[in-house]
N, C-alpha and C positions, 0 to 999 in steps of 0.2 A: 616556383609554384608557393600561393601565399600560405601562412600559418593560417592556420583556424582562429577565429577568434577566442578568446575565453570570457563567456559570458559570465560563470560563476566563479569566487575565488572560492569558497570551500562545501561542497558537498556533502549530505551527510543523508548517508541510505541505511536501511530494520531493514532486516530480512533479504541480506545482501550476499548471502552464503550461494541462494542458486535461484534457480524462475524468475521471476519479475524484480526479484531484487537485483540480480546478478546481472540482468540483459539493459540495467537503468546503468548501471556502474559500466558495459562496454560502449553505451550511445553516447553517456557523459564525460565516459574519460578525455575527448578531446575541446571539452568546455568549459570543465576546471581546472585548477593551477591543483586545489588539494581534494583526494576526496577521501571522506571517512567514512570506515564499512561494518556493519555490526550486526553484529548475527551468533547466535553459540556455538557452533563449528566451526573452530579459529582456524584447523587446516585446510576446511574450504574457504576460506576466506584467507590465507596465505597462498591458496591456488589459485584462485581471482587476481590476486592484488600483482603477483607474476605474470602473470600472464597480461595484465595493465601496462602496467610496467616495460614489457618489452616493449606494446605496439605503442607506449606513448611514455618516451625516453623523460620528458620536461613531466612531466602528471606527478605529482608524490600522493602515496596513499597510505594513508594509516587504519591496519586493522584493527578493531576493540572487540574481542570478543564481550560479550553478556545473555546472561537471559533472562529475557525483557518481562516475563513476567512476574519477575524477585525485584521487589523496590531495594535489595540493599545495591544489587548488581545496577541495576537502573542511574541510582545517585553515586555511584563509584565511577558510572558509564562516565556522566555530565561531570563528576568533579576533574577525571582524565582531560577529558576536553579542555575548563579552564587551564589545568595546568599544563598544555600545550599552545594553549593561545587558539584554540580551534572554535572559531565562532565562525557559523557558516552561515552563507544566505542562500543558501536550499537548501530546504527538509524535508526526506522524500520518507515517509513513514509508511512503508510497504509492510514490515512486519506484521501476520496475522493468521488464522488455522481456526478451521473448518469440524467439525462433528455430524456426520450425517447418519441419521437414524432420529425416532422418535425419541421424545424428554420425557418419556413417563420410563426409559429401559437405559438412559443415558447413565453415563459414570462423572459423579459430581467432578475428580476430580480433572478429568480432562475441562468439562463445562466452565469447571473455574479456572483455569489455567487457558481457556478462551477468551472468556473476559478481559481476564487480565492484560494477555495481550493486544485482543483485537479494541479492547475500549481505555483499558487504565494505562497500560503503554504510553500508546498513541498520544494520550490526552497531559498526561504526565509530562512525556519528553519536550513535547509543543509550548508545556507552561516555562519547561526551565528552558528551553531554547530563544522565546519570544526577548527576549527584555535585553537580550545580545542583537537579534535580529533587528530590534528597533531602533537602537543605540548605535549601531555603524550603520541605519538607511535604512535598509527594508530588504528585500529579498524574496521569497518567493515559500510556499509550501505546496505539494500533494501530498494528499492523503488517500489513499489504496481504501475506498470502499468497494463498490459490488451494484450493480444489476437488480441482484435480491435485496439490497436494500429498498428497492419500491417496492416488493413484496412479502403478506409474509407465508412462508413456505411453511407447509408441514415436511417433518422430517428437518426441515435444516431452521429450523426455529429460533433456536438462539443465535444462530451465526448472521440470518437474515436481519435479526433485531441488532446485534452489534451492528453490522453496515450501515443499519437506518441511523444508528446515534453518529458512524463517519461520515453519516451524505451530511447528516442537520448539523454534526456540530463544523462541518469546512463550510457551508453557507452562511452561519450566525460568525464565524470566525473571521469570514473575508468581508462581511459588512463592518467588524468593530476593527480591521487593519483597515482599510481600505485610504485611511488618511497617513497612516505612517510609513507611507509605500510598500506592504509589501502584499503581497497578493496569495490565495490561497484557489485551490483545485481539487474538486473531490474526482478522482478518477473509479470510475465505474465499469469494470469490463463483466462481460455473461463467463459462462466458462474458457478455461485456458488449459492447455497443455503441460499442466507442472508437475511438481511433487506433491502439492496440495492436496487433491487426491487421497494421496497413500496415508497420508494426517489424518484426514477427514471421515476415511472408510472406517465398520467396523465390518470383521470380521472379512464375511464375503457379503455383505453393503455393497455398492455402487455409487458413491454420489456423484456422479453424472449423469446417471436414470433422468434425475427432474428435464434434464435439454436433450436434446435431442444434437447427433454432431457435429452440423450441418450448421449450428452457432459459435461453434468453439472459432476464438481465433491466437492466430499463433503470438505470443510473447515480445519477438521483436518490431510485430506491429501494435502492438497493445501498449507496447515504451512509446515507439515511436511518432502515433498521436498523442499522448498522454504528452511527448515534452514538446509539441506543436501546440496545444491546448495550453503546455501554460507560457509558452511565448506569448501566444498573444492574449492569456490573462482570461480563460475562460473560465466559469464559475466549475463546470461539472463536465467529464469525456465521458463517453459512449462509445468504446471502440469499436469498428469494423462496422461496415453500414445494418448487419441485420439488429447487432446489438445497437445503433442509433434510431435505427424504427421500432423496435421493440418498448426501447424506456418512449418514444411518443405515443406510441399505443397505449401503454402503461397511464400515463399522464394522465391521457382520456378516458379512460375506464373508471367509471365510478369505483367504491368497495365492492359496493353488493354484489355485481360481477368479477370484481376480483375474489372474490368470498367460494363465488359459486365456480369459478375455474380452478384455483388454487384447492377445492375439496374435491372436484372429481377429476383430478389428474392421476395416470398412475405411478403409484408409487413402491412399485415394488415391479 
């Protein structure tokens, strides 16, 4: 039997303890020499690392717990990577959170944490790691955005805005880095059954209400299509034919129609 081809020397995955991040780790385990897993929950990271090592004996897994909303912990994370000579040629900025409900009644600490994680942490880590990636000959960056980045969504106002930033940032960065041999892809899934909704929910609110169940795509399919898009150097990936179709439709509709649609959708 042929050995799997190693595509990346070192892959870094944020938000790797569960959901899409953990699925990225599982699907990348056979094509990376080293995987660096980052999340707040150290126990969950170690459990995943044990699973990955058992199924991939030649894989080196490093668990680096960090709260990416904290600037000091982000800097410490980058410092530990430098000390260990961990220079990724694949960065997956997956860590993110949401908040479902009216902005006026939101709790500012949660909104601030969302801004720090979805926007600031993603940008800061990318900025810190890019020089090393460029100096070693390139690689790939995959930023996990959302279909919501294409829409102004009532009750998801700040979340959708942070993902609009991620998609726009990814597109611009892709143009800046193409001459360095670096590709940048924005992954824009619709709703996925992960723990995301538990964090986004306020009390009895249901963060999945803006979407019908049939829009859901499971995490393994999301990740498989994301990695395929990465291999093909696509600027954006909309996993699942329904989400891809919705993205095309949204791109064709004028903002006036989107305002009407978003203003008339059921919110409770």
